[in-house]
C-alpha positions as CSV (number, residue, x, y, z in Angstrom):
1,M,110.4,-15.0,28.9
2,T,112.6,-14.7,26.1
3,S,112.9,-11.6,24.3
4,L,112.4,-13.1,21.1
5,A,109.5,-14.7,22.6
6,Q,108.3,-11.2,23.5
7,S,108.8,-9.9,20.0
8,V,106.3,-12.4,18.4
9,K,103.9,-12.9,21.0
10,H,101.2,-10.6,19.6
11,S,102.4,-10.2,16.2
12,V,102.0,-13.8,14.6
13,T,98.4,-14.2,14.9
14,S,97.7,-10.8,13.6
15,A,99.0,-12.1,10.4
16,L,97.0,-15.2,10.3
17,S,93.3,-15.3,9.3
18,T,90.7,-17.8,7.6
19,A,87.5,-16.9,5.9
20,K,85.6,-17.8,9.4
21,V,87.8,-15.7,11.1
22,A,87.0,-12.6,8.3
23,D,83.4,-14.0,9.0
24,L,84.0,-13.0,12.9
25,D,85.6,-9.8,12.3
26,G,82.1,-8.4,10.9
27,V,80.9,-9.1,14.3
28,T,84.0,-8.1,16.3
29,I,83.9,-4.5,18.3
30,D,87.6,-3.2,18.7
31,T,87.8,-1.7,22.3
32,T,91.3,-0.5,22.0
33,A,89.8,2.3,19.2
34,S,91.5,5.7,20.1
35,A,89.6,7.4,23.2
36,A,87.7,10.0,20.9
37,D,85.4,6.9,19.3
38,S,85.0,4.9,22.5
39,G,82.6,6.7,24.8
40,L,80.4,5.0,26.8
41,T,76.9,4.4,25.4
42,T,73.7,2.5,26.4
43,D,72.9,-0.6,24.6
44,F,70.4,1.7,22.4
45,A,73.3,3.7,21.6
46,S,72.6,6.7,24.0
47,K,75.5,7.9,25.5
48,I,76.3,8.0,29.2
49,S,77.7,11.0,31.2
50,N,77.9,9.0,34.5
51,T,78.1,5.5,35.1
52,D,79.4,5.6,38.7
53,T,76.9,6.9,40.6
54,W,72.8,6.2,40.7
55,L,70.3,8.9,40.3
56,K,69.2,9.9,43.4
57,A,67.0,13.0,45.2
58,S,69.5,14.8,47.2
59,D,70.0,18.0,48.2
60,G,73.4,18.0,47.3
61,S,74.7,17.0,51.2
62,T,73.1,13.9,52.1
63,T,72.1,10.8,50.2
64,G,68.6,10.9,49.4
65,P,66.4,8.0,47.7
66,S,67.7,6.2,44.4
67,L,65.3,6.6,41.8
68,L,63.9,4.0,39.0
69,E,63.7,6.7,36.8
70,D,67.4,6.0,36.4
71,H,67.3,4.0,33.1
72,V,71.2,3.7,32.7
73,G,71.5,2.2,36.1
74,R,68.9,-0.2,35.7
75,E,69.8,-1.3,32.0
76,K,73.3,-1.6,33.7
77,I,72.2,-3.9,36.7
78,H,69.4,-5.6,34.3
79,R,72.3,-6.8,31.7
80,F,74.7,-8.1,34.4
81,D,71.9,-9.9,36.2
82,H,71.1,-12.0,32.8
83,E,75.0,-12.3,32.0
84,R,74.8,-16.0,32.6
85,I,73.7,-18.8,30.5
86,P,73.4,-22.5,31.8
87,E,76.5,-24.1,31.4
88,R,77.1,-27.7,29.7
89,V,76.3,-30.4,31.9
90,V,79.5,-32.2,30.7
91,H,82.1,-30.5,29.3
92,A,81.7,-27.4,30.9
93,R,85.7,-26.7,31.4
94,G,87.1,-25.6,28.1
95,T,89.5,-23.2,25.6
96,A,89.7,-22.6,22.2
97,A,91.5,-21.6,19.4
98,H,90.9,-20.9,15.6
99,G,93.1,-22.3,13.0
100,Y,92.3,-24.7,9.6
101,F,92.9,-27.8,8.4
102,R,94.2,-29.4,5.2
103,V,94.7,-32.5,3.5
104,Y,98.0,-33.6,1.5
105,D,96.6,-35.2,-1.6
106,D,93.3,-36.9,-2.7
107,S,94.4,-40.5,-1.4
108,A,90.8,-40.5,0.6
109,S,89.0,-40.3,-2.6
110,K,88.7,-44.2,-2.7
111,Y,86.9,-44.0,0.6
112,T,84.7,-40.6,0.0
113,F,83.7,-37.7,-2.3
114,A,83.8,-35.3,0.5
115,P,86.2,-32.2,-1.2
116,V,87.1,-31.5,3.0
117,L,89.0,-34.7,2.9
118,T,90.0,-35.1,-0.7
119,D,90.8,-31.8,-2.2
120,P,94.1,-30.4,-1.3
121,T,94.1,-27.3,-2.7
122,R,91.4,-26.2,0.0
123,T,92.5,-24.9,3.7
124,T,89.2,-25.0,5.7
125,P,88.7,-23.2,8.6
126,V,88.2,-24.9,12.1
127,F,87.8,-24.0,15.6
128,A,88.9,-26.6,18.3
129,R,87.6,-26.6,21.6
130,F,89.3,-28.7,24.5
131,S,87.7,-29.6,28.0
132,T,87.3,-31.7,30.8
133,V,84.2,-33.6,31.4
134,Q,83.5,-33.8,34.8
135,G,83.8,-30.5,36.4
136,S,81.9,-27.0,36.3
137,R,83.0,-24.0,34.5
138,G,85.2,-23.2,37.7
139,S,87.1,-26.6,38.1
140,A,90.5,-27.0,37.7
141,D,92.5,-27.8,34.6
142,T,94.7,-30.5,35.6
143,V,92.2,-33.3,37.0
144,R,92.1,-36.5,36.0
145,D,89.5,-36.7,33.4
146,V,88.9,-37.6,29.7
147,R,89.6,-34.6,27.6
148,G,87.3,-33.3,25.1
149,F,88.8,-32.9,21.7
150,A,85.8,-31.2,19.8
151,I,86.6,-29.8,16.0
152,K,84.0,-27.5,14.1
153,M,85.4,-27.5,10.4
154,Y,83.7,-24.8,8.3
155,T,83.7,-26.2,4.5
156,H,82.3,-25.2,1.7
157,E,79.5,-27.8,1.7
158,G,78.4,-26.8,5.6
159,N,80.2,-27.2,9.0
160,W,81.2,-30.8,9.8
161,D,81.6,-31.1,13.5
162,I,84.1,-33.9,15.1
163,V,83.0,-34.2,18.3
164,G,85.8,-36.7,19.9
165,N,88.0,-37.3,23.1
166,D,91.4,-37.7,23.8
167,I,90.9,-41.0,24.4
168,P,89.3,-43.5,21.5
169,V,86.9,-45.8,23.9
170,F,83.9,-44.3,26.2
171,F,82.1,-46.1,29.2
172,I,79.1,-47.0,27.7
173,Q,77.9,-49.0,24.5
174,E,74.4,-47.2,25.0
175,G,73.3,-43.5,25.2
176,I,70.6,-44.8,27.1
177,K,72.8,-45.3,29.9
178,F,74.4,-41.7,29.5
179,P,72.6,-40.2,32.2
180,D,73.0,-42.7,34.6
181,L,77.0,-42.3,33.9
182,V,76.9,-38.4,34.4
183,H,75.0,-39.0,37.7
184,A,77.3,-41.4,39.0
185,V,80.4,-39.2,37.9
186,K,79.4,-35.6,39.3
187,P,79.5,-34.9,42.8
188,E,77.2,-36.8,45.5
189,P,73.7,-35.7,45.4
190,H,73.6,-35.5,49.0
191,N,76.3,-32.9,49.6
192,E,77.6,-32.0,46.1
193,V,81.4,-33.7,47.1
194,P,83.7,-34.2,45.0
195,Q,83.9,-31.5,42.4
196,A,85.9,-32.7,39.1
197,Q,86.7,-35.8,40.5
198,T,86.1,-39.9,39.8
199,A,87.4,-40.7,43.3
200,H,84.6,-41.0,45.0
201,N,81.8,-43.9,46.0
202,N,78.9,-43.2,43.4
203,F,81.4,-43.2,40.3
204,W,83.0,-46.7,41.1
205,D,79.6,-48.1,42.2
206,F,78.6,-47.8,39.0
207,V,81.5,-48.7,37.2
208,G,81.9,-51.8,39.4
209,L,78.5,-53.1,38.2
210,Q,78.7,-52.0,34.8
211,P,81.7,-54.1,33.3
212,E,81.5,-52.4,29.8
213,S,83.4,-49.5,31.3
214,A,86.4,-51.8,32.2
215,H,88.4,-50.9,29.0
216,M,87.5,-47.4,29.4
217,I,88.7,-47.0,33.1
218,M,92.1,-48.1,32.2
219,W,92.4,-45.5,29.8
220,V,91.3,-43.4,32.3
221,M,93.4,-44.2,35.2
222,S,96.4,-44.2,32.9
223,D,99.0,-41.2,32.1
224,R,96.1,-40.2,29.2
225,A,94.1,-38.8,31.8
226,V,96.3,-36.2,33.2
227,P,98.0,-34.6,29.6
228,R,101.0,-32.1,30.0
229,S,99.4,-29.8,27.5
230,Y,96.3,-29.9,25.1
231,R,98.7,-29.9,22.7
232,M,99.9,-33.0,23.6
233,M,97.5,-35.2,23.9
234,Q,95.6,-37.5,20.7
235,G,92.1,-36.7,19.4
236,F,89.8,-39.5,18.4
237,G,86.5,-39.3,16.5
238,V,85.3,-42.1,19.5
239,N,81.9,-43.6,16.9
240,T,82.0,-44.9,14.2
241,F,81.0,-43.0,11.3
242,T,80.9,-44.2,7.2
243,L,82.2,-42.8,4.3
244,I,80.6,-42.8,0.9
245,N,82.7,-42.4,-2.1
246,A,81.9,-41.2,-5.9
247,N,81.0,-45.0,-7.0
248,G,78.5,-44.9,-3.8
249,E,80.7,-47.4,-2.0
250,R,80.6,-47.4,1.9
251,H,83.3,-47.9,4.4
252,F,83.5,-47.6,8.2
253,V,85.6,-44.8,9.7
254,K,87.3,-43.7,12.6
255,F,88.9,-40.2,12.8
256,H,92.4,-39.9,14.7
257,F,94.4,-36.7,15.6
258,T,98.2,-37.2,16.4
259,P,100.2,-34.1,17.5
260,E,103.3,-33.4,16.4
261,L,104.9,-32.6,20.0
262,G,104.3,-36.2,20.9
263,V,101.8,-37.5,23.6
264,H,102.9,-36.3,27.3
265,S,101.3,-36.0,30.6
266,L,101.8,-34.9,33.8
267,M,102.3,-36.6,37.2
268,W,99.6,-37.6,39.4
269,D,101.5,-35.5,42.2
270,E,102.4,-33.1,39.8
271,A,98.8,-32.4,38.3
272,L,97.2,-32.4,42.0
273,K,99.7,-29.3,42.7
274,I,98.9,-27.7,39.8
275,A,95.3,-27.9,40.3
276,G,96.0,-25.6,43.2
277,Q,99.0,-23.7,42.2
278,D,97.3,-22.6,38.6
279,P,93.7,-24.3,37.7
280,D,94.3,-22.5,34.7
281,F,97.4,-24.2,33.4
282,H,96.3,-25.9,30.2
283,R,94.5,-22.7,29.2
284,K,97.2,-20.5,29.7
285,D,99.5,-23.1,27.9
286,L,97.4,-23.4,24.4
287,Y,97.6,-19.1,24.4
288,E,101.2,-18.8,25.2
289,A,102.3,-21.4,22.7
290,I,100.4,-19.7,20.0
291,E,101.2,-16.0,20.9
292,N,104.8,-17.2,20.6
293,G,105.0,-18.6,17.6
294,C,104.4,-22.2,18.5
295,P,100.7,-23.5,16.8
296,A,99.4,-26.4,17.8
297,K,99.8,-29.0,15.3
298,W,98.2,-32.5,14.7
299,T,98.4,-34.8,11.9
300,F,95.2,-36.5,10.8
301,A,94.4,-40.1,9.6
302,I,91.6,-42.2,9.0
303,Q,91.1,-46.3,9.8
304,T,88.6,-47.7,7.4
305,I,87.0,-50.9,7.0
306,A,85.2,-51.8,3.7
307,E,81.1,-52.3,4.5
308,K,81.8,-56.3,3.6
309,D,84.5,-56.8,6.3
310,E,82.2,-55.6,9.2
311,H,82.1,-58.7,11.0
312,N,85.2,-59.8,10.3
313,F,86.7,-59.2,13.7
314,D,86.4,-60.7,17.2
315,F,85.0,-57.0,18.6
316,D,82.0,-55.6,16.8
317,I,83.4,-52.4,15.1
318,L,80.1,-50.2,16.1
319,D,81.1,-50.8,19.8
320,G,81.8,-47.9,21.2
321,T,83.7,-49.1,24.2
322,K,86.4,-51.0,21.6
323,I,89.2,-49.6,19.5
324,W,90.4,-50.9,16.0
325,P,93.6,-52.3,16.9
326,E,96.0,-50.4,14.0
327,E,97.8,-54.1,13.5
328,L,94.5,-55.2,12.2
329,V,93.1,-51.8,10.6
330,P,96.1,-49.5,9.7
331,L,96.1,-45.8,10.2
332,H,95.7,-43.5,6.6
333,T,97.5,-40.5,7.3
334,I,95.8,-37.6,5.1
335,G,95.9,-34.4,6.6
336,E,96.9,-31.9,9.5
337,M,94.9,-29.5,11.9
338,V,96.7,-26.6,13.0
339,L,96.0,-24.0,15.5
340,N,97.1,-20.6,15.2
341,R,95.3,-17.9,16.8
342,T,93.7,-17.4,20.1
343,V,90.2,-16.1,20.8
344,N,89.4,-12.7,20.8
345,E,86.8,-12.8,23.7
346,F,86.5,-16.1,25.8
347,F,82.3,-15.8,25.7
348,P,80.9,-15.3,22.3
349,E,83.5,-17.9,20.8
350,T,84.4,-20.4,23.3
351,E,81.3,-20.4,25.7
352,Q,78.9,-20.3,22.9
353,V,80.5,-22.6,20.4
354,A,77.9,-25.8,19.7
355,F,79.3,-28.9,18.5
356,C,77.0,-31.9,17.3
357,T,77.8,-35.0,15.9
358,S,75.1,-34.8,13.7
359,H,76.4,-32.2,11.6
360,V,78.2,-33.9,8.6
361,V,78.6,-32.8,5.0
362,P,77.7,-35.1,1.8
363,G,80.3,-38.0,1.8
364,I,80.3,-38.4,5.2
365,G,77.8,-40.3,7.2
366,F,76.3,-42.4,10.2
367,S,77.0,-46.3,11.1
368,D,74.4,-47.8,13.3
369,D,76.9,-47.4,16.3
370,P,74.5,-47.1,19.0
371,L,76.2,-44.6,21.3
372,L,76.4,-42.3,18.1
373,A,72.6,-42.5,17.1
374,S,72.0,-41.4,20.9
375,R,74.7,-38.6,20.4
376,N,73.0,-37.3,17.1
377,F,70.0,-37.1,19.4
378,S,71.5,-35.4,22.3
379,Y,74.1,-32.7,21.4
380,F,71.6,-31.2,19.0
381,D,69.0,-30.9,21.8
382,T,70.8,-29.7,24.7
383,Q,72.0,-27.1,22.5
384,I,68.3,-25.6,22.3
385,S,68.5,-26.2,25.9
386,R,71.5,-24.0,26.6
387,L,71.6,-21.4,23.5
388,G,67.9,-21.6,22.2
389,I,66.5,-23.0,18.8
390,N,68.5,-20.4,16.6
391,F,72.0,-21.4,18.2
392,Q,73.6,-22.0,14.5
393,Q,72.7,-18.3,14.1
394,I,75.5,-17.3,16.6
395,P,78.8,-16.0,14.6
396,I,80.9,-18.5,16.4
397,N,78.4,-21.6,14.7
398,R,77.2,-20.1,11.5
399,P,78.9,-21.6,8.3
400,I,80.6,-19.6,6.0
401,C,78.9,-20.9,3.1
402,P,75.2,-19.9,2.3
403,V,72.4,-20.9,4.3
404,M,68.5,-21.4,2.8
405,N,65.8,-22.8,4.6
406,H,62.4,-22.0,5.7
407,H,63.3,-22.4,9.4
408,R,61.8,-18.7,10.9
409,D,61.3,-17.3,14.4
410,G,61.9,-18.4,17.7
411,Q,64.0,-17.0,20.2
412,H,67.0,-14.9,19.1
413,N,66.6,-15.0,16.0
414,D,68.6,-12.4,14.2
415,Q,67.9,-13.2,10.5
416,I,65.6,-11.0,8.3
417,H,64.5,-12.8,5.2
418,K,63.2,-11.0,2.1
419,G,60.2,-12.3,0.6
420,T,56.6,-13.8,0.5
421,V,56.9,-17.3,1.1
422,N,58.3,-19.6,3.8
423,Y,57.5,-23.0,3.1
424,W,57.9,-25.6,0.6
425,P,56.5,-26.1,-2.1
426,N,56.0,-22.7,-3.6
427,R,55.2,-20.9,-6.5
428,Q,58.6,-19.2,-6.8
429,H,60.4,-22.2,-6.5
430,V,62.4,-20.7,-3.6
431,G,64.2,-22.9,-1.1
432,H,64.1,-25.8,-3.4
433,P,65.5,-29.4,-2.1
434,V,69.2,-29.9,-3.9
435,P,69.7,-32.9,-5.8
436,P,72.8,-35.0,-4.8
437,E,74.2,-34.5,-7.9
438,E,74.3,-31.1,-7.4
439,G,75.6,-31.3,-3.9
440,G,72.5,-32.3,-1.7
441,Y,73.4,-34.6,1.0
442,A,71.8,-38.4,0.5
443,E,71.7,-41.1,2.6
444,F,73.4,-44.3,2.2
445,A,70.7,-46.7,0.8
446,Q,71.7,-49.4,3.6
447,K,69.1,-52.2,3.8
448,V,67.7,-53.1,7.1
449,Q,65.8,-56.0,8.4
450,G,64.9,-57.3,12.2
451,I,62.9,-57.1,14.6
452,K,62.0,-54.6,16.9
453,Q,63.4,-55.8,20.3
454,R,65.8,-54.1,23.2
455,I,69.0,-56.4,22.4
456,R,73.0,-55.9,22.2
457,G,74.7,-58.4,19.9
458,A,76.9,-61.5,21.0
459,K,80.3,-59.4,20.3
460,F,78.7,-56.4,22.5
461,Q,78.8,-59.0,25.5
462,E,82.5,-59.2,25.7
463,H,84.4,-56.5,27.9
464,F,87.7,-57.6,28.9
465,N,89.9,-58.2,26.1
466,Q,90.9,-55.2,25.0
467,A,91.4,-53.8,28.3
468,E,94.1,-56.0,28.9
469,F,95.2,-55.5,25.8
470,F,95.6,-51.6,26.6
471,L,97.6,-52.8,30.0
472,N,100.0,-55.0,28.2
473,S,100.9,-52.2,25.7
474,L,101.9,-49.8,28.9
475,A,105.4,-49.1,29.3
476,P,107.1,-49.9,32.9
477,H,106.3,-46.5,34.4
478,E,102.9,-46.1,32.7
479,K,102.0,-49.3,34.5
480,S,103.2,-48.2,37.7
481,H,101.0,-44.8,37.0
482,L,97.7,-46.9,36.3
483,I,98.6,-48.9,39.7
484,N,98.9,-46.3,41.7
485,A,95.6,-44.3,40.0
486,F,93.8,-47.2,40.9
487,A,95.0,-47.3,44.6
488,F,94.7,-43.4,44.9
489,E,90.9,-43.5,43.2
490,L,89.7,-46.4,45.2
491,D,91.2,-45.3,48.4
492,H,88.9,-42.4,48.4
493,C,85.7,-44.6,48.3
494,D,85.0,-45.3,52.0
495,D,82.1,-47.9,51.5
496,P,83.7,-51.5,51.5
497,V,81.3,-52.7,49.1
498,V,82.5,-50.0,46.5
499,Y,86.0,-50.8,46.4
500,K,85.7,-54.5,47.2
501,T,83.2,-55.1,44.1
502,Y,85.6,-53.5,41.9
503,V,88.8,-55.4,43.2
504,N,87.2,-58.9,43.2
505,N,84.9,-58.6,40.1
506,I,86.2,-56.2,37.3
507,L,89.8,-56.3,37.8
508,P,90.6,-60.2,37.8
509,N,89.0,-60.2,34.5
510,V,91.7,-57.6,32.9
511,S,94.5,-59.1,35.0
512,L,94.5,-61.0,38.1
513,E,98.0,-59.9,38.8
514,L,96.9,-56.1,38.8
515,A,94.0,-56.9,41.1
516,R,96.5,-58.2,43.2
517,V,98.6,-55.4,43.4
518,V,95.5,-53.0,43.8
519,S,94.0,-55.1,46.3
520,E,97.2,-55.1,48.3
521,K,97.1,-51.7,48.4
522,V,93.1,-51.0,49.4
523,G,92.2,-53.8,51.1
524,G,90.3,-55.4,48.6
525,A,89.6,-59.2,47.7
526,L,90.5,-61.3,45.4
527,P,88.0,-63.6,44.1
528,E,88.2,-67.5,45.8
529,N,87.9,-69.2,42.9
530,P,90.7,-67.4,40.1
531,S,89.5,-70.3,37.7
532,N,86.4,-68.6,36.7
533,I,87.9,-65.4,35.7
534,R,88.9,-64.8,32.1
535,K,91.9,-66.5,30.8
536,P,94.3,-63.7,29.7
537,H,95.4,-63.3,26.3
538,G,99.0,-61.7,26.3
539,K,98.7,-59.9,23.2
540,R,99.9,-56.0,23.1
541,S,100.3,-53.5,20.7
542,D,103.3,-50.6,21.1
543,R,101.0,-47.8,19.3
544,L,99.1,-48.1,23.0
545,S,101.6,-46.5,24.8
546,Q,102.5,-42.7,24.9
547,M,105.9,-44.0,24.1
548,Y,105.4,-44.6,20.8
549,Y,104.6,-41.2,19.5
550,L,108.0,-39.4,20.6
551,P,108.6,-37.1,17.8
552,K,111.2,-38.8,15.3
553,K,113.2,-35.6,15.3
554,P,113.8,-34.4,19.1
555,T,112.2,-31.1,19.5
556,I,111.9,-28.6,22.8
557,A,109.5,-26.0,20.9
558,S,107.3,-24.3,23.5
559,R,109.1,-26.0,26.6
560,R,109.4,-24.0,29.3
561,I,112.6,-24.0,31.2
562,A,112.9,-22.0,34.7
563,I,116.5,-20.6,35.2
564,L,117.3,-20.1,39.3
565,I,119.2,-17.2,39.9
566,A,120.5,-14.8,42.9
567,D,123.0,-12.3,43.4
568,G,126.2,-12.6,41.3
569,F,124.9,-15.4,39.1
570,N,126.9,-15.6,35.5
571,S,125.2,-13.4,33.3
572,T,127.3,-14.2,30.3
573,E,126.4,-17.8,30.4
574,V,122.5,-17.1,30.9
575,Q,122.6,-14.8,28.2
576,A,124.3,-17.7,26.0
577,M,122.0,-20.5,26.8
578,R,118.9,-18.0,26.6
579,A,119.6,-17.3,23.1
580,A,120.4,-20.9,22.6
581,F,116.7,-22.5,23.9
582,A,115.2,-19.3,22.3
583,G,116.5,-21.2,18.6
584,M,115.3,-24.1,19.3
585,S,111.6,-22.2,20.2
586,A,111.8,-22.9,23.9
587,T,111.0,-20.1,26.6
588,T,113.0,-19.1,29.2
589,W,112.1,-18.1,32.7
590,M,113.8,-16.1,35.1
591,I,113.2,-17.4,38.8
592,G,114.7,-15.4,41.6
593,Q,114.2,-14.7,45.2
594,R,112.8,-11.2,44.2
595,R,110.5,-10.0,41.4
596,G,113.0,-7.5,39.5
597,E,116.6,-6.6,38.9
598,V,119.4,-9.3,40.2
599,K,123.0,-8.5,40.0
600,A,125.4,-10.3,38.2
601,D,129.0,-11.4,39.0
602,S,129.7,-9.3,35.8
603,G,128.2,-7.9,33.2
604,P,124.7,-6.9,33.2
605,S,121.7,-7.5,35.4
606,I,118.9,-9.2,34.4
607,S,115.2,-8.6,35.5
608,V,113.3,-11.6,37.2
609,D,110.1,-13.1,36.1
610,H,108.9,-14.5,38.9
611,H,110.3,-15.3,42.6
612,F,110.2,-18.7,44.2
613,E,107.0,-18.1,46.2
614,G,105.0,-17.0,43.2
615,Q,105.9,-19.9,41.3
616,R,106.9,-23.5,41.6
617,S,108.9,-26.3,39.7
618,T,105.3,-27.7,38.4
619,M,104.6,-24.8,36.4
620,F,108.2,-25.9,34.3
621,D,109.1,-28.5,31.8
622,A,112.8,-28.5,33.5
623,L,115.0,-26.1,35.4
624,L,118.7,-25.2,35.3
625,I,121.1,-23.4,37.6
626,P,124.2,-21.4,36.1
627,S,127.5,-20.7,37.7
628,G,128.4,-18.0,40.2
629,V,130.1,-18.3,43.5
630,N,127.6,-16.0,45.8
631,H,124.7,-16.8,43.7
632,A,125.4,-20.6,44.2
633,K,125.6,-20.3,47.8
634,A,122.6,-17.9,48.2
635,L,120.6,-20.8,46.3
636,A,121.8,-23.7,48.4
637,V,120.9,-22.5,51.9
638,N,117.1,-21.2,50.4
639,G,114.5,-24.0,51.5
640,R,112.5,-22.8,48.8
641,T,115.0,-23.5,46.1
642,V,116.1,-26.9,47.7
643,H,111.9,-27.6,47.2
644,W,112.0,-26.7,43.8
645,I,115.0,-28.9,42.7
646,R,113.6,-31.4,44.9
647,E,109.9,-31.6,43.5
648,A,111.3,-31.2,39.8
649,F,113.4,-34.5,40.6
650,G,110.7,-36.3,42.1
651,H,108.5,-35.4,39.0
652,C,111.3,-36.7,36.9
653,K,112.5,-33.4,34.9
654,V,115.2,-32.4,33.6
655,I,117.3,-30.6,36.0
656,G,120.7,-28.7,34.6
657,A,123.8,-27.4,36.3
658,I,127.1,-25.3,35.8
659,G,130.0,-24.7,37.3
660,D,129.3,-23.7,41.1
661,G,125.6,-24.4,40.4
662,V,126.3,-28.4,40.3
663,S,127.0,-28.3,44.4
664,V,123.5,-26.7,44.6
665,I,122.0,-29.7,43.1
666,Q,124.0,-32.1,45.1
667,R,123.1,-30.6,48.5
668,A,119.5,-30.9,47.5
669,V,119.5,-34.3,46.1
670,A,122.7,-36.3,47.6
671,L,121.9,-39.7,46.1
672,P,124.7,-42.3,45.8
673,E,123.2,-43.0,42.7
674,L,123.7,-39.8,40.9
675,Q,127.2,-38.8,39.4
676,F,128.0,-35.2,38.9
677,A,130.3,-33.2,36.6
678,D,133.4,-31.5,38.7
679,S,132.4,-28.0,39.1
680,S,135.6,-26.8,38.8
681,G,136.5,-29.1,35.8
682,G,136.0,-28.4,32.1
683,D,133.1,-28.6,29.7
684,D,132.6,-32.3,29.5
685,V,128.9,-32.9,30.0
686,I,127.5,-35.9,32.4
687,N,123.9,-37.2,32.2
688,S,122.9,-38.9,35.2
689,Y,119.1,-39.8,35.5
690,G,118.1,-36.6,33.4
691,V,120.5,-34.4,35.9
692,I,122.8,-32.6,33.4
693,T,126.1,-31.1,34.8
694,T,129.4,-29.7,33.4
695,G,132.3,-27.7,35.0
696,K,131.9,-24.9,32.3
697,Y,129.8,-23.6,29.7
698,G,132.5,-22.7,27.2
699,V,133.2,-21.6,23.4
700,V,133.6,-25.6,22.4
701,G,130.3,-26.1,24.3
702,A,128.5,-23.3,23.0
703,A,129.6,-24.2,19.5
704,S,128.3,-28.1,20.1
705,D,125.0,-26.7,21.0
706,L,124.7,-24.9,17.4
707,I,125.0,-28.6,15.6
708,S,121.7,-30.2,16.5
709,I,119.4,-31.3,19.9
710,A,121.7,-34.6,20.5
711,A,123.2,-36.5,23.4
712,G,127.2,-36.1,23.6
713,P,130.3,-35.6,25.5
714,K,130.2,-31.8,24.7
715,G,127.7,-29.0,24.3
716,F,125.4,-28.6,27.6
717,V,122.4,-26.8,25.7
718,A,122.3,-29.7,23.6
719,N,122.8,-32.7,26.0
720,F,120.2,-30.6,28.3
721,A,117.7,-30.3,25.1
722,Y,117.8,-33.5,23.8
723,E,117.0,-35.1,27.3
724,L,114.3,-32.4,27.7
725,S,112.9,-33.7,24.0
726,K,112.1,-36.8,25.7
727,H,109.8,-35.4,28.4
728,R,110.8,-37.0,31.5
729,C,113.4,-39.0,32.3
730,W,111.4,-42.1,33.6
731,D,114.5,-44.4,34.5
732,R,114.7,-42.2,37.4
733,E,111.1,-43.5,38.6
734,L,111.3,-47.4,38.0
735,D,115.4,-47.6,39.7
736,G,113.7,-46.0,43.1
737,L,115.4,-42.8,43.1
738,I,112.5,-40.2,43.5
739,S,110.7,-42.7,46.3
740,Q,114.0,-41.3,48.2
741,V,113.2,-37.8,48.0
742,A,110.7,-35.9,50.0
743,F,108.9,-33.3,47.5
């Protein structure tokens, strides 16, 4: 890690606070207090003299019977036995951080009177939790899955929860199907296999018989389901909510969060390996970025539709399996969310935080979205089951504004109400309703007319148009990854009825060509009469591809760069590059044959962060090899080093080499399509499929690096950083180079 990063690691968050952080400080115990003040006590504050040996009846030389009289030992064991609470049925695996939300101006006031969305002088504390959906608390971070994107905003009018995902649609239209969906996606009941995967019979059986899931499945088979980082994924409110303005006018709304670093994903082979090599990869990534001075940032935007325009689309705007295409309903960016502080303790904050879609504030309301109606009931209900009826008194959940009502008692109530009345109406006028004009919540006066019946509207019957729309919008490499994902998942289904049903019944209605390619890989069958399937519309949108969200200004902030070294490396070169990368807010990590000091050809030695067997290329965004004759010779004959290079190449990552280091790359990846700089030449830079090489890193090149992150004939670091800012070199995959390398 860079010295700059180390110097700011623990100082950044200490200077950042919000009203919610201050509120939590009141229940925070600093266990790093001086030894004189941190003596061990029981839960009832009696000081403990021995916590290692149970009280016994003994003659001093032999062990006697343990005594139940030992209240210290009993308390310690009892407390341990009851530490666990029920984990979430879904979204059990997650991590979280504190931060703030603010709007840029009052431009949203035409839609809502909610101050959190209209008052630019406010800074609203937030707590955000990111999660996988399927797996248990102990599952891996990088599985193929939807990611939860849940935000709790502690506003002056009460808590507002946006309980979203990183995908804007969902599997089902009606909440009554949620138990079936979760039962199908979870491990199969007869053997509890597989963990945190959709690649099994029951899931594909369910979605193959549930056409409304077709659009969502396209997203889940795409790169969106294997994000590089929580900080590099979008967030969506998913459901349709409403906004009410000061004139009593209502607009339908969807909420969007877009990351400043762009939307980026892992490759599937990479995600599989990380799941075993570092199952906490995403958790660590969020913490590392914040602690190194790179807070996670998103812009916040809304899509709005006037109430009078609700039915002016060829899809139902209340259907949770549909997006509102931005070409039809543009995004209006109004603010930003920043996460800049890690939690102090996981359980009381991340594990006990409770989100409810029904938690809204005046100016924000609900629509008739049937999935939202079910979520409003279910989320509140599940928190009671998991945390108890008083879950909103838990510090991480309680508002920062006053709470006043006549709710009393129940398990884990920790509030003391001083007074003689606990009901309304009462003679003291205590806890009275608040009129809307004074800030009380009022439901929109919506006219409702209908017949009680179980029915879905006509537009809810169409399931494939937007699935094709998404597929058509993907970049070539994204489409290739989606095809391979279908092939991987359906290959894990060993019941022919399951995979043949999906290939025959669902995929042809999305794309006959997609069905053909997938069927060739998994052994499915195409429809006998293709004329009966839906006719394609050919529409697409650039905004559905991750490539659309590359940052306008190239950045490598928080990117992890591995520098591979052995004895005899060029120390001056390495120090100069590390300083340049630190100036771009990237982190550099020294990787060698052993942890400890590695000697340079001249100049000071460098301490290695990890050895080649302790970390793998999957942990990093890019790697480079400096010059040094003996160092290059040692790396070239090290099988693990060769694997590092080939694996990074196969994952389309940026690879750089200088001088003697160029030969190491040439030996590891001997492909005629690649071009390399002359290892004994000048400082001209060659970029060949994301492999950046130069003969030397001299004064002219270093000066070019100080200008900007950009491609050019000079400036090794500038060229390396520019290629890294694009995340991966996808041409390497599209032109067939990675398929020629074993990794």
